[in-house]
C-alpha positions in Angstrom: -27.7 1.6 7.1 -24.9 -0.9 7.4 -21.1 -0.8 4.8 -18.6 -3.4 4.1 -15.2 -2.7 5.4 -12.5 -3.5 4.2 -8.5 -3.6 6.4 -5.4 -4.8 5.3 -2.5 -4.5 6.6 1.2 -5.0 3.9 4.8 -5.6 5.3 6.6 -5.4 2.0 10.4 -7.4 1.6 13.2 -5.3 2.3 15.3 -4.2 -0.7 14.5 -1.0 -3.1 13.0 -2.7 -6.0 10.4 -4.2 -4.3 9.5 -1.3 -2.4 9.1 0.3 -5.8 7.0 -2.2 -7.2 4.7 -2.4 -4.3 4.1 1.6 -4.8 3.2 1.5 -7.9 0.8 -1.5 -7.7 -0.7 1.0 -4.3 -0.4 4.0 -6.1 -2.7 2.6 -8.6 -5.4 0.2 -6.3 -6.2 3.3 -4.9 -6.8 5.2 -7.7 -9.1 2.5 -8.7 -10.9 2.0 -5.6 -11.6 5.4 -5.1 -13.2 5.9 -8.2 -15.2 2.1 -8.0 -18.6 1.4 -8.0 -19.5 1.2 -4.1 -16.8 2.6 -2.7 -17.6 5.3 0.0 -14.1 6.0 1.5 -10.0 4.4 0.8 -7.5 5.8 3.5 -4.2 4.4 3.6 -1.9 5.0 6.5 1.6 2.6 7.8 1.9 1.6 10.9 5.6 0.2 12.4 6.6 -1.1 8.8 3.0 -2.0 7.5 1.0 -0.1 4.9 -2.5 0.0 5.7 -5.8 0.8 3.3 -9.2 1.2 5.3 -11.4 1.4 1.9 -16.0 1.1 3.2 -18.0 -0.1 0.7 -22.1 0.2 0.1 -21.9 -3.2 -0.1 -19.6 -6.8 -0.1 -20.4 -7.2 -3.4 -18.5 -4.0 -4.5 -15.8 -4.5 -2.8 -15.2 -7.9 -4.3 -16.1 -6.3 -7.5 -13.3 -3.7 -7.5 -10.8 -6.6 -5.6 -11.4 -9.1 -8.9 -11.0 -6.2 -11.1 -8.5 -3.5 -13.0 -5.2 -3.2 -11.4 -6.3 -4.8 -8.1 -6.3 -7.7 -9.8 -2.8 -7.3 -11.3 -1.2 -6.5 -8.0 -2.8 -9.9 -6.6 -0.8 -11.5 -9.4 2.4 -11.6 -7.9 1.9 -9.8 -4.6 3.6 -13.1 -2.9 6.7 -11.7 -4.0 6.7 -8.4 -2.6 6.2 -8.6 1.0 3.2 -10.7 3.7 -0.1 -9.0 4.4 -3.1 -10.1 6.6 -6.4 -8.4 6.1 -10.2 -8.1 7.4 -13.8 -8.0 6.5 -16.4 -6.9 8.4 -20.1 -5.7 8.1 -20.9 -2.7 10.4 -23.8 0.0 11.1 -21.5 2.7 10.4 -18.5 3.7 8.5 -15.8 2.7 12.0 -12.9 5.6 12.6 -9.3 4.6 11.8 -8.7 3.7 15.5 -11.6 1.5 15.8 -10.8 -0.4 12.2 -7.3 -0.9 13.7 -7.4 -2.2 16.6 -9.8 -4.9 15.0 -8.0 -5.4 12.3 -5.3 -6.1 15.4 -7.6 -8.6 16.8 -9.1 -10.1 13.8 -7.1 -10.3 10.9 -6.6 -13.2 8.9 -3.1 -14.0 6.8 -3.3 -13.6 2.8 
């Protein structure tokens, strides 16, 4: 069974106010993702000051519906003020481990 995998990495700009806003948006978007139709997995992991998410979906359409709605959509409105990030989405024949998904993100992610 194929799944759609999304891996993101976000580095917040310095400053306590931005960091608080980043976490406020992050926690709300994670809660939304966990409850979203088609979501199979949500994982968070910081690496070298970059905050990563790994989400696995039944299909790309489910992921896109999540991205365009609710807390995630609101977080994206002013995200450039909070920091910078890279993202990668791909189809996989199985849920990848964190290490495999992260290695692929390092090689293929694009700036957003």
